[in-house]
C-alpha positions in Angstrom: 16.5 4.5 12.6 17.4 8.3 10.6 17.0 11.9 10.7 15.2 13.9 8.1 18.5 14.3 5.7 19.1 10.3 6.1 21.5 10.5 8.3 21.9 8.1 11.2 21.7 10.4 14.1 23.8 10.9 17.2 24.2 8.8 20.5 22.2 11.1 22.8 19.4 11.3 20.2 18.7 7.4 19.1 19.0 7.3 23.8 16.1 9.7 23.4 14.5 7.5 20.8 15.0 4.4 22.9 13.1 6.5 26.2 10.3 7.5 24.1 9.6 4.3 23.1 9.5 3.5 26.5 7.4 6.0 28.2 4.7 5.0 25.2 5.0 1.1 25.9 4.5 1.7 29.9 1.7 3.6 29.2 0.0 0.5 27.3 1.0 1.2 23.3 3.2 -0.8 22.6 5.5 -0.3 19.6 8.2 2.3 18.0 8.3 5.8 16.8 9.4 7.1 13.8 11.4 10.8 13.4 9.4 12.3 10.4 11.1 11.7 7.0 10.6 12.7 3.4 7.4 11.4 1.9 8.5 8.9 -0.4 9.5 7.1 2.0 7.4 6.8 5.8 4.7 9.2 4.5 5.7 13.3 5.0 3.6 14.6 8.0 4.5 18.1 7.1 3.6 18.3 3.3 1.4 20.8 1.7 0.3 21.8 5.5 1.0 24.0 8.4 1.0 22.6 11.9 -3.5 21.7 12.9 -4.9 21.9 16.7 -3.3 19.5 18.6 -5.0 17.9 21.4 -3.1 15.8 23.8 -4.4 12.1 25.2 -5.0 12.3 29.2 -2.0 10.2 30.5 -0.7 8.1 27.3 2.1 10.4 26.8 0.9 11.1 22.9 -1.0 14.1 20.9 -2.8 13.7 18.2 -2.2 17.0 15.2 -4.3 17.8 12.4 -3.0 18.5 8.9 -4.2 19.5 5.6 -3.4 18.2 1.9 -4.8 15.8 2.4 -6.7 16.4 5.5 -5.4 13.6 8.5 -5.1 13.1 11.3 -1.4 12.4 13.5 -0.4 10.6 16.3 2.9 11.8 18.1 5.0 10.4 20.5 6.3 12.8 23.4 9.5 13.6 21.9 7.5 14.6 18.6 8.4 11.9 16.9 5.0 9.9 14.4 3.4 7.3 15.8 0.7 7.1 13.0 -1.5 8.8 10.1 -5.3 8.6 9.2 -6.2 10.0 6.6 -9.9 11.5 6.2 -12.1 9.6 3.9 -9.6 6.9 3.8 -9.7 3.4 5.8 -5.5 3.2 5.2 -3.6 3.9 8.7 0.1 4.0 8.8 1.8 3.0 11.8 5.2 2.3 13.2 6.7 -0.6 14.1 9.1 -3.1 14.1 11.8 -2.8 10.9 11.2 -4.9 8.1 13.5 -5.8 4.8 11.2 -6.6 1.9 13.5 -8.4 -1.2 13.3 -10.3 -3.9 16.5 -11.2 -5.4 15.2 -12.9 -8.7 14.3 -9.4 -10.1 15.9 -7.1 -8.2 19.2 -6.9 -5.9 16.9 -3.7 -4.4 15.2 -4.3 -0.9 13.3 -1.8 1.4 13.6 -1.5 5.0 10.8 0.2 6.6 9.2 1.0 10.1 6.2 1.2 8.6 3.2 -1.2 9.0 0.0 -0.5 6.7 -3.2 -1.8 8.2 -6.7 -1.4 7.4 -9.2 0.9 9.6 -12.7 -0.2 10.2 -14.4 2.6 9.5 -13.2 5.4 6.4 -11.7 8.3 9.1 -13.2 11.0 10.1 -12.0 14.3 12.2 -12.3 13.6 15.6 -12.5 9.6 15.5 -9.5 9.7 18.2 -12.3 10.5 20.8 -14.3 7.3 20.1 -14.3 4.4 22.3 -14.0 2.2 19.3 -10.4 4.0 18.1 -8.7 4.3 21.5 -9.4 0.3 21.9 -7.8 0.0 18.8 -5.6 1.9 18.7 -3.8 0.2 21.9 -4.0 -3.2 20.3 -2.7 -2.4 16.9 0.2 0.0 17.4 2.4 -3.1 18.7 0.5 -5.7 16.5 3.3 -7.5 14.3 0.5 -9.8 12.5 0.8 -10.0 9.0 -0.3 -6.4 7.8 -1.0 -4.6 4.0 2.6 -5.3 3.2 3.4 -8.8 5.0 0.1 -10.2 3.1 0.7 -9.0 -0.5 3.9 -10.4 0.1 2.5 -13.7 0.7 2.0 -13.7 -3.2 5.2 -12.8 -4.6 6.0 -14.6 -8.0 9.6 -15.0 -6.3 7.9 -18.0 -4.1 5.5 -17.7 -1.6 4.6 -21.0 0.8 0.8 -22.0 0.1 -1.5 -21.8 2.9 -4.9 -22.9 2.7 -8.1 -22.3 4.6 -10.4 -24.9 6.4 -12.5 -25.7 3.9 -9.1 -26.6 1.4 -9.1 -23.6 -0.7 -5.3 -21.7 -1.6 -5.8 -18.7 -0.2 -2.2 -17.3 -0.4 1.2 -18.4 -2.0 2.7 -18.0 -5.3 0.5 -15.8 -7.6 1.4 -15.8 -11.9 -0.5 -12.9 -13.8 -1.9 -14.9 -16.0 -1.9 -17.8 -19.1 0.5 -17.0 -22.1 -1.0 -15.2 -25.6 0.3 -17.8 -27.6 0.4 -15.1 -30.2 3.7 -13.5 -28.6 7.0 -15.0 -28.3 8.9 -12.6 -26.1 8.6 -12.5 -22.0 9.6 -9.0 -21.5 6.9 -7.7 -24.0 3.8 -6.6 -22.0 1.3 -8.9 -24.0 3.4 -12.1 -23.1 0.3 -13.1 -20.5 -3.0 -11.9 -21.4 -5.3 -9.6 -18.6 -8.3 -10.7 -16.6 -7.2 -12.6 -13.8 -9.1 -11.3 -11.0 -9.2 -12.6 -7.4 -11.1 -15.4 -7.3 -9.6 -17.1 -10.6 -6.6 -17.4 -8.4 -9.0 -18.9 -5.2 -10.6 -21.2 -7.9 -14.3 -20.5 -5.9 -17.2 -18.5 -7.7 -18.0 -15.2 -6.1 -21.0 -13.2 -5.5 -21.0 -9.3 -5.3 -23.1 -7.4 -3.0 -25.6 -6.6 -6.5 -26.2 -10.0 -6.7 -23.5 -10.8 -10.1 -22.1 -14.2 -9.7 -18.9 -14.4 -11.3 -16.9 -17.6 -11.6 -13.5 -18.5 -12.2 -11.5 -19.6 -15.0 -9.6 -22.9 -14.5 -6.9 -22.0 -16.6 -6.5 -18.8 -14.6 -6.2 -20.6 -11.5 -3.5 -19.0 -8.8 -3.4 -15.6 -11.4 -3.8 -12.3 -11.1 -3.5 -9.6 -12.7 -2.6 -5.7 -11.8 -5.8 -4.3 -10.5 -7.1 -8.6 -9.4 -3.9 -8.6 -7.0 -5.0 -5.3 -5.4 -8.4 -6.5 -5.4 -6.8 -10.1 -3.5 -5.2 -7.9 -1.0 -6.7 -5.3 -0.3 -10.6 -7.1 -0.5 -10.3 -10.7 0.1 -7.9 -10.6 2.9 -8.1 -7.4 4.5 -11.6 -6.6 4.4 -12.6 -3.9 1.7 -16.0 -4.5 0.1 -16.0 -5.6 -3.5 -18.1 -4.9 -6.5 -17.6 -6.7 -10.2 -18.0 -4.1 -12.5 -16.4 -0.4 -13.5 -19.1 1.8 -12.6 -19.4 4.1 -9.8 -20.1 3.0 -6.4 -19.6 1.7 -2.9 -16.3 -0.9 -2.7 -13.5 -1.3 -5.1 -14.0 -1.6 -8.6 -12.3 -4.7 -11.0 -9.7 -2.4 -13.4 -7.2 0.4 -12.7 -8.8 2.7 -14.7 -11.9 2.6 -12.5 -9.9 2.2 -8.8 -7.9 5.2 -9.8 -11.5 7.3 -11.0 -13.8 6.4 -8.4 -12.3 3.6 -5.9 -12.8 4.0 -2.2 -10.4 6.5 -0.3 -9.3 9.4 -1.0 -7.5 10.6 -4.7 -4.1 12.5 -4.0 -3.1 12.9 -7.0 -5.5 13.3 -10.7 -4.9 12.2 -13.9 -3.4 15.4 -16.7 -1.8 12.8 -19.0 1.6 13.6 -17.2 3.8 12.6 -14.9 3.7 14.1 -11.4 6.7 15.2 -10.4 5.9 16.2 -6.5 5.4 13.0 -4.6 5.7 14.1 -1.5 2.2 13.4 -0.9 2.4 10.1 -1.3 2.6 7.8 2.6 3.3 3.5 2.0 0.2 1.7 1.0 -0.7 4.2 -1.5 -2.1 2.8 -4.4 -0.3 4.4 -7.8 -1.7 4.0 -11.3 0.1 4.1 -14.8 -0.3 4.6 -18.7 1.7 2.2 -20.2 0.4 2.6 -23.5 2.5 5.7 -25.2 -0.6 6.8 -27.6 -3.0 7.3 -24.9 -1.6 8.9 -22.3 -4.5 9.4 -20.2 -5.7 6.0 -20.2 -4.9 3.9 -16.7 -3.8 0.7 -17.5 -1.9 -0.7 -14.4 -1.8 -0.2 -11.1 0.6 -0.7 -8.1 0.9 -0.4 -4.2 4.1 2.1 -3.5 6.0 0.5 -1.0 8.3 3.8 0.1 11.6 4.5 -0.5 14.5 1.6 -1.4 18.0 1.2 -0.2 18.9 3.9 -2.5 16.6 6.3 -1.7 14.2 5.5 -4.6 10.6 5.5 -4.7 9.6 1.7 -5.2 6.2 0.2 -6.2 4.8 -3.5 -5.9 2.7 -5.0 -8.2 1.4 -8.0 -10.2 3.1 -7.5 -13.9 3.3 -9.5 -17.2 7.2 -10.0 -17.0 7.5 -11.1 -13.7 4.6 -13.5 -13.8 3.4 -12.3 -11.0 3.5 -9.9 -8.4 7.2 -8.1 -7.9 8.9 -5.3 -6.5 11.0 -5.9 -9.3 12.7 -4.6 -12.6 12.1 -7.0 -15.4 10.9 -4.9 -18.4 11.4 -1.3 -16.2 12.0 -0.6 -13.0 9.9 -0.5 -10.3 10.1 3.2 -10.1 8.2 6.5 -9.9 10.9 8.6 -10.2 13.2 9.1 -13.3 12.9 8.5 -16.8 12.7 4.8 -16.8 9.5 3.1 -18.3 7.0 3.0 -15.5 8.2 6.6 -14.1 7.1 8.0 -17.7 3.9 6.2 -17.1 3.3 7.6 -13.5 0.0 9.3 -13.8 -1.8 8.9 -10.6 -2.1 8.0 -6.9 -5.5 7.1 -4.5 -5.3 6.2 -0.7 -7.8 3.6 -0.2 
């Protein structure tokens, strides 16, 4: 655990934090609490806003605070550390829990160590929901939950190798994913056209899918076990985590098919709009946010790639996770461009937008 300047706190501070964890657990809410840190690592609890109204949950030792830009509710422990963040209009919940490290040695030496756990709320968050009965029960259960969250589920498809998992019907719902079949006209494996796009979540699963509008999609046999960039996000957030899916790129309820449509009118909150330029202020981001890119130089406003923001890596750089052609599947690695949002490298130059589902 580190302070806002990135330094490890002294012994007295660490004792105080451990005491807060004990008091929260005694109140029936298991789990740790994190000090506020810059938003590129764990979600900036202060970015773009002064302190809003604070309400206290009787007997639990924690408080609820309102912040803006975007409008959101923070749950704070007795010492002021952040336990959770809920954004108005979004189902993404960011909670504090045991520290984990994500790595992918095949494609990068960088690692991401985080105490952030990303969960999906049963409803879009709205101001005042902390006073509802469903939330009190959900929060008590979920803060101490160590079952797979969004990050853990996403890494169940790592191109570096992930074990297969099958459901009761024999469908392989997890295990190493690839990007898609090779384009025989391209010989360089680092070329973005080396593997063709068009692999959705149902191609990976190898099963037909009926969307809410009645549209029936059938998987291509040649794409079994494959997901392109947006197909991967739909596999994780939709098929696995329960956010509704739709089969088109038009406006409507649910997560649309392509990256440009998710950025423009997907569910949740648009945090960074497309302007044709790379954003320079990343403080609004929190782990789990979807990030979008324009990787065709001649069309700087065309969104043609998306990924999931992981937070700061071990070098203090903002790193994302996406299904990419060069790695032939989901990766946090650096083949054909570093998986970073800052600096002057390929993806940093192409970074255009962000959305919180």
